[in-house]
C-alpha positions in Angstrom: 29.3 -16.7 12.8 28.1 -14.4 15.4 24.3 -14.4 16.1 22.6 -11.0 15.6 20.7 -10.0 18.7 17.0 -9.6 18.4 15.7 -6.1 17.7 13.9 -6.1 21.1 17.3 -6.9 22.8 19.1 -4.1 21.1 16.5 -1.5 21.8 16.3 -2.5 25.4 19.9 -2.3 25.8 19.9 1.3 24.5 17.2 2.1 27.0 19.3 0.8 29.8 22.3 2.9 28.3 20.3 5.9 28.3 19.3 5.4 31.9 22.9 5.0 32.7 23.7 8.5 30.9 21.2 10.1 33.4 23.6 9.2 36.4 26.7 10.9 34.7 25.5 13.9 32.6 24.3 16.8 34.6 20.6 17.7 34.5 19.6 21.0 33.0 16.8 22.8 31.4 16.1 25.7 29.1 13.1 28.2 29.9 10.7 28.0 27.2 8.0 30.4 25.8 5.1 30.2 23.5 5.3 32.1 20.3 3.0 32.6 17.3 4.3 31.6 13.9 2.8 31.7 10.5 2.0 28.4 8.7 2.5 27.7 5.0 -1.1 28.2 4.3 -1.2 31.7 5.9 -2.8 30.6 9.1 -1.0 31.2 12.6 -0.1 28.6 15.2 1.4 28.6 18.5 4.7 26.8 19.2 6.8 26.3 22.4 10.4 27.5 21.7 13.6 28.0 23.9 14.5 31.4 25.3 18.1 32.5 24.6 20.6 32.4 27.5 18.0 30.6 29.7 19.8 27.4 30.4 20.3 26.4 33.9 21.2 23.2 35.9 18.5 21.5 37.9 18.5 18.7 40.4 19.8 15.4 38.9 17.0 13.0 38.0 18.8 9.6 37.5 16.7 6.9 36.0 16.4 3.4 37.5 13.2 1.5 37.7 12.0 4.0 35.1 13.5 1.8 32.4 10.4 -0.3 32.8 7.9 2.3 33.0 9.5 4.0 30.0 8.1 1.0 28.0 4.6 1.8 29.1 5.0 5.6 28.3 6.5 4.7 24.8 3.4 2.5 24.0 1.1 5.3 25.0 3.2 7.9 23.2 3.2 6.0 20.0 -0.2 4.5 20.2 -1.3 6.1 17.0 1.6 4.5 15.0 1.0 1.2 16.9 -2.6 1.1 15.9 -1.9 2.3 12.5 0.5 -0.7 11.9 -1.9 -3.2 13.3 -4.8 -1.8 11.2 -2.8 -1.8 8.0 -1.4 -5.2 8.6 -5.0 -6.5 9.2 -6.4 -4.7 6.2 -3.5 -6.0 3.9 -3.9 -9.6 5.2 -7.7 -9.5 4.0 -6.3 -8.2 0.6 -3.5 -10.9 0.2 -6.2 -13.6 1.0 -7.7 -12.7 -2.4 -4.5 -13.2 -4.1 -5.0 -10.0 -5.9 -1.5 -8.6 -5.3 0.1 -12.0 -6.7 -2.0 -11.9 -9.8 -1.3 -8.1 -10.1 2.5 -8.9 -9.7 2.6 -11.7 -12.1 0.7 -9.7 -14.8 3.1 -6.8 -14.1 6.2 -9.0 -14.5 4.8 -10.6 -17.7 4.3 -7.2 -19.3 7.7 -5.9 -18.0 9.4 -9.0 -19.6 7.9 -8.2 -23.0 9.5 -4.8 -23.0 13.1 -6.7 -22.9 12.6 -7.4 -26.7 13.5 -3.7 -27.3 17.1 -2.9 -27.5 16.5 0.5 -25.5 15.0 -1.3 -22.6 17.5 -4.2 -22.8 20.4 -1.7 -22.3 18.8 0.3 -19.4 17.2 -2.7 -17.9 13.5 -2.8 -17.2 13.8 -3.4 -13.7 16.2 -0.6 -13.2 13.6 1.9 -14.7 10.9 0.6 -12.5 13.1 0.9 -9.3 14.1 4.5 -10.4 10.5 5.7 -11.3 9.1 4.4 -7.9 12.0 5.9 -5.9 11.7 9.3 -7.7 7.9 9.2 -6.9 8.4 8.5 -3.1 11.3 11.0 -2.9 9.1 13.6 -4.4 6.4 12.7 -1.8 8.9 13.3 1.1 10.3 16.4 -0.3 6.8 18.0 -1.0 4.5 17.1 1.9 6.9 15.1 4.3 5.8 11.6 3.6 7.1 9.4 6.5 4.7 7.4 8.5 2.6 6.7 5.3 5.6 4.5 3.8 4.7 1.8 6.5 1.8 0.7 4.4 3.7 0.6 1.1 6.4 -1.8 2.5 3.8 -4.6 2.4 3.4 -4.0 -1.3 7.0 -3.3 -2.5 8.8 -6.1 -0.5 6.8 -8.9 -2.2 7.3 -7.0 -5.6 11.1 -6.9 -5.1 11.2 -10.7 -4.1 9.3 -11.4 -7.2 11.7 -9.5 -9.3 14.6 -11.5 -7.9 15.8 -9.0 -5.4 15.6 -9.1 -1.6 13.5 -7.3 1.1 16.0 -4.6 1.6 15.4 -3.4 -2.0 11.6 -3.4 -1.5 12.2 -1.1 1.7 14.6 1.2 -0.1 12.0 1.6 -3.1 9.6 3.3 -0.7 10.9 4.1 2.7 14.6 5.0 1.9 13.4 7.0 -1.2 10.8 9.0 0.8 13.5 9.8 3.6 16.1 10.8 1.1 13.4 13.2 -0.2 12.4 14.2 3.4 16.0 15.1 4.0 16.5 17.2 0.7 12.9 18.5 1.1 11.9 21.6 -0.8 8.3 22.2 0.7 8.2 20.0 3.8 5.8 21.9 6.1 6.9 19.7 9.1 10.6 20.6 9.0 11.3 23.5 6.5 8.1 25.4 7.3 8.5 25.3 10.9 12.3 25.9 11.2 12.1 28.9 8.7 9.1 30.3 10.7 11.0 30.1 14.0 14.2 31.6 12.4 12.0 34.5 11.0 12.6 33.6 7.4 10.0 33.8 4.7 8.2 30.4 4.4 9.8 28.1 1.9 12.4 30.6 0.8 15.5 29.3 -0.8 13.5 26.9 -2.9 15.8 26.9 -5.9 18.9 25.6 -4.1 17.0 23.1 -2.1 15.5 21.8 -5.4 19.1 21.3 -6.7 20.1 19.5 -3.3 17.0 17.2 -3.6 17.9 16.3 -7.3 21.5 15.4 -6.2 20.5 13.4 -3.2 17.8 11.4 -5.0 20.1 10.6 -7.8 22.8 9.3 -5.5 20.2 7.3 -3.6 18.8 5.8 -6.8 22.4 4.9 -8.0 23.1 3.2 -4.8 20.1 1.0 -4.7 20.5 0.2 -8.4 24.0 -1.0 -7.7 23.0 -3.1 -4.8 19.9 -4.6 -6.5 21.9 -5.6 -9.5 24.5 -7.2 -7.2 21.9 -9.2 -5.6 20.2 -10.0 -8.8 23.3 -11.8 -9.9 24.5 -13.1 -6.6 21.4 -13.5 -4.3 23.6 -15.3 -1.6 25.3 -11.9 -1.0 22.2 -10.4 0.4 22.3 -10.2 4.3 18.6 -11.2 4.0 19.2 -14.2 1.9 18.1 -16.7 4.5 15.6 -14.5 6.2 13.9 -13.8 3.1 12.7 -17.5 3.0 9.6 -16.1 4.5 8.7 -13.9 1.6 9.8 -16.4 -0.9 7.8 -19.3 0.5 4.8 -17.0 1.0 5.1 -16.0 -2.8 5.5 -19.6 -3.9 2.6 -20.8 -1.9 0.3 -18.0 -3.2 1.6 -18.3 -6.9 1.1 -22.2 -6.9 -2.2 -22.0 -5.5 -5.1 -22.3 -8.2 -6.5 -18.8 -8.8 -10.1 -18.8 -10.2 -10.7 -15.7 -12.4 -14.1 -14.7 -11.8 -16.3 -11.7 -11.0 -19.0 -12.5 -8.3 -22.3 -10.7 -8.1 -21.3 -9.2 -4.7 -18.3 -7.5 -6.3 -20.5 -5.9 -8.9 -22.9 -4.7 -6.0 -19.9 -3.2 -4.2 -18.6 -1.5 -7.4 -22.1 0.2 -7.6 -22.0 1.3 -3.9 -18.6 2.6 -4.0 -19.3 4.4 -7.3 -22.4 6.0 -5.7 -20.4 7.1 -2.6 -17.8 8.6 -4.7 -20.3 10.5 -6.9 -22.0 11.8 -3.6 -18.5 13.0 -2.3 -17.8 14.6 -5.8 -21.1 16.6 -5.5 -20.7 17.6 -1.9 -16.9 18.6 -2.6 -16.5 19.5 -6.2 -13.2 21.2 -5.6 -10.3 20.6 -3.3 -7.9 23.0 -1.9 -4.5 21.4 -2.2 -1.7 22.8 -0.3 1.8 22.3 -1.7 4.5 24.3 0.0 3.4 27.9 0.4 0.7 27.9 -2.3 -2.8 26.6 -2.5 -4.6 25.5 -5.6 -8.5 24.7 -6.1 -8.5 21.4 -8.1 -11.4 19.4 -9.3 -9.9 16.2 -7.8 -12.9 14.2 -6.2 -15.1 14.4 -9.5 -12.2 13.1 -11.6 -11.5 10.3 -9.2 -15.2 9.3 -9.2 -15.2 9.3 -13.0 -12.0 7.3 -13.3 -13.1 4.8 -10.7 -16.4 4.2 -12.5 -14.6 3.6 -15.9 -11.7 1.6 -14.5 -13.7 -0.5 -12.0 -16.1 -1.5 -14.7 -13.3 -2.9 -17.1 -11.4 -4.4 -14.1 -14.4 -6.3 -12.9 -15.1 -7.6 -16.5 -11.5 -8.9 -16.4 -11.5 -10.5 -12.7 -12.3 -9.7 -9.3 -8.6 -9.7 -8.5 -8.0 -6.6 -10.8 -11.1 -4.8 -9.4 -9.4 -5.3 -5.8 -6.1 -4.0 -7.1 -8.2 -1.0 -8.4 -9.6 -0.5 -4.9 -5.9 -0.5 -3.7 -4.9 2.0 -6.4 -7.7 4.4 -5.5 -7.0 3.9 -1.8 -3.4 5.3 -2.5 -5.0 8.1 -4.5 -7.3 9.2 -1.7 -4.4 9.0 0.7 -2.4 11.6 -1.3 -5.4 13.8 -1.7 -6.4 13.4 2.0 -2.8 14.4 3.2 -2.5 17.3 0.7 -6.0 18.5 0.7 -7.6 17.8 4.0 -4.8 17.4 6.5 -5.0 13.7 7.1 -2.7 11.9 9.5 -2.6 8.3 10.7 -6.0 8.2 12.1 -7.7 9.0 8.8 -5.2 6.9 6.9 -5.8 4.0 9.1 -9.5 4.2 8.6 -8.9 4.5 4.9 -6.9 1.2 4.7 -9.3 -0.5 7.0 -12.2 0.3 4.6 -10.1 -0.9 1.7 -9.5 -4.3 3.6 -13.1 -4.7 4.3 -14.1 -3.9 0.7 -11.4 -6.3 -0.6 -12.9 -9.2 1.6 -16.6 -8.3 0.4 -15.4 -8.4 -3.2 -13.7 -11.7 -2.6 -17.1 -13.2 -1.4 -15.9 -13.5 2.4 -18.5 -13.4 5.1 -18.2 -11.0 8.2 -16.7 -13.7 10.4 -14.0 -14.6 7.9 -13.1 -10.9 7.3 -12.7 -10.6 11.2 -10.6 -13.7 11.4 -8.4 -12.5 8.5 -8.0 -9.2 10.1 -6.9 -10.7 13.5 -4.4 -13.0 11.6 -2.9 -9.9 9.9 -2.5 -8.1 13.3 -1.0 -11.1 14.8 1.5 -11.5 11.9 2.6 -7.8 12.3 2.4 -7.5 16.0 6.1 -7.6 16.7 6.7 -4.6 14.3 4.0 -2.7 16.1 5.3 -3.4 19.6 9.1 -2.5 19.0 7.9 1.0 17.9 6.6 1.6 21.4 9.7 -0.1 22.9 12.1 2.3 20.9 10.1 5.4 22.0 11.0 4.5 25.6 14.6 5.7 25.0 13.4 9.2 24.5 11.4 9.1 27.7 14.3 8.1 29.7 16.5 11.0 28.4 13.7 13.5 28.7 12.7 12.4 32.2 16.4 12.5 33.3 16.6 16.0 32.0 19.8 15.5 30.1 18.6 16.4 26.6 18.8 20.2 27.1 22.3 19.7 28.8 23.5 17.9 25.6 22.1 20.7 23.5 23.7 23.4 25.7 27.1 21.8 25.7 27.2 21.5 22.0 26.0 24.9 21.0 28.6 26.6 23.4 31.4 25.3 21.1 30.0 27.0 18.0 31.1 30.5 19.0 34.7 29.6 19.1 35.1 28.3 15.7 35.2 29.7 12.1 32.5 29.8 9.5 33.3 26.3 8.0 34.0 24.7 11.3 30.9 26.4 12.9 28.7 25.2 10.1 30.2 21.6 10.5 29.7 21.6 14.2 26.1 22.9 13.8 25.5 20.1 11.2 27.0 17.4 13.3 25.1 18.5 16.3 21.7 18.5 14.6 22.7 15.0 13.2 23.6 13.6 16.6 20.5 15.2 18.3 18.3 13.4 15.7 19.7 10.1 16.9 17.7 10.7 20.3 15.0 13.2 19.0 13.7 12.1 15.7 10.7 14.4 15.6 11.7 17.2 13.1 9.1 19.7 14.3 10.1 19.3 18.0 13.8 19.6 17.2 13.1 22.8 15.3 11.3 24.2 18.3 14.0 23.3 20.4 17.1 24.3 18.5 16.2 26.9 16.0 15.8 29.8 18.4 19.4 29.2 19.6 20.9 28.2 16.2 19.5 31.3 14.4 21.1 33.7 17.0 24.5 31.8 16.7 24.3 32.1 13.0 24.0 35.9 13.2 27.1 36.0 15.5 29.4 33.8 13.4 28.4 35.4 10.1 26.5 32.4 8.7 23.2 33.0 7.0 20.1 31.7 8.8 19.0 30.0 5.6 22.1 27.9 5.7 21.5 27.1 9.3 18.0 25.8 8.3 19.7 23.7 5.7 21.9 22.3 8.4 18.9 21.5 10.4 17.2 20.0 7.5 20.0 17.6 6.5 20.8 16.8 10.2 17.2 16.0 10.7 16.8 13.8 7.6 19.6 11.4 7.0 19.9 9.7 10.4 16.2 9.0 10.4 17.2 6.0 8.4 19.4 4.5 11.0 18.3 5.7 14.5 16.4 3.1 16.8 14.3 5.9 18.2 12.5 6.4 14.8 9.2 4.7 15.1 8.7 4.8 11.3 12.0 3.0 10.7 11.6 0.4 13.2 8.0 -0.1 12.0 9.1 -0.5 8.2 12.0 -2.9 8.8 9.6 -4.8 11.3 7.1 -5.1 8.5 9.8 -6.4 6.1 11.2 -8.8 8.7 14.5 -7.2 8.6 16.4 -7.3 11.9 17.4 -3.8 13.1 21.1 -4.8 13.5 21.1 -6.2 9.8 19.6 -3.0 8.6 22.3 -0.9 10.3 25.1 -3.1 9.2 23.8 -2.8 5.6 23.0 0.9 5.5 25.7 2.7 7.8 28.2 3.3 5.1 25.6 4.8 2.8 24.2 7.1 5.6 27.7 8.3 6.4 28.2 9.0 2.7 24.9 11.0 2.6 26.0 12.9 5.7 29.3 13.9 4.0 27.5 14.9 0.8 25.0 17.0 2.9 28.1 18.8 4.3 29.4 19.4 0.8 26.2 20.7 -0.4 26.1 23.3 2.4 29.6 24.7 1.8 28.6 26.6 -1.5 26.1 28.6 0.5 29.1 30.1 2.5 31.0 31.2 -0.6 28.5 32.0 -3.2 25.2 33.9 -3.4 22.0 32.0 -3.9 18.6 33.3 -4.0 17.4 33.9 -0.3 20.7 32.7 1.2 
């Protein structure tokens, strides 16, 4: 059997290949200008876009020794994601040391098994219901507020859960990461892709919502069906999993933690922590009684923080009476709640989310009666365990620097868009879609790609009698599906790195499904050429 190359080896080979391309592809650039666009919340922002008919060839910039400096540039460019991974890894190592997740998973599975006595649940399969509900939730997060980087933290939760349910690490990644990115591709209100693309294309922000909602439903159903098919196959034949041997890491970890003696208790320090956290939440609720939540183009003033404070005071009390393990799980649950509120209501990104999970880890250690030195040692052990996943993110980012510094990205864009004017509506839409899909392999940032391509694509759409709304849909699908397979996506590399899944194994497992999604995306775009939909 052929040995699969290490992920670092594959990514570095791609960096070398990108450097070779800069020797053969002519260098070129577009002239860019700064424009003002309207955000979803009504505010304005400036963005750099491409001027029409401004492409010109420039002096070739072949990359040689830069393949090594690109690694440094990649680490600098993705420093926020790398630090985020390390902080989350360290925080969860502290939490895992308390065995709270293991206690919670075992309690959850015991309750799930009790449902099997009902004929309805026997026919549907309790595990199938759980996987479906989790995937719907994460798909909705991806569709509404563009959840992406946030999924890295959830991989640490759902991979052990999937292993405990008799599946593999791939199912665990699919439950959160793949579900969120299917939602991201079929997004309805994602401000980072649809909002920017429609603003540049001079369309009403989040217009065409009805048909996009239909697309999201179709894609989510297909994604869930595929994962359920694979999960049930692995459940009955575990040896068919490409991660069967590699998942020994997770199985051994689960076995060691499950077999260890867990003392159910509620130490005094946990009660003190409960009082402090309750007081902090009450103060926050008094200072910020309402939160302006932005979903799509609408704002709503909601009484969120006071409700969270009330729920925590009540749930924390009962969880502590049961055991400190359940109290730590309660802290984890409210961490996730505050993550969602922070993203939707206060514009949080990886810095704030990292701080939130770090606080969760420290609180978990304190509740578990760990002193400061032990908490620090556990945090460092977690960083060490997840270091390779963090480093490969910076390594993969080096590919983009090579192509950008070699000035070949704009040449590729120019060459592909020239072919659009010579084809019919269906063929033009197909070429446009293929172009966005291929471009996403080397430029996974949706907002950057929208600024680069939409000024040109929207003009081409007018010439070939394709609506600008359909052009945005082509951008949206093209930007979304290949995020789940491209090595330049820091989020993908981080998620499979955390799950201990080699990149080559992930590609071999997922490429057929990704191709199927791409074809389905094209079929979903075709009706917009022949039928009238609102805002299309």
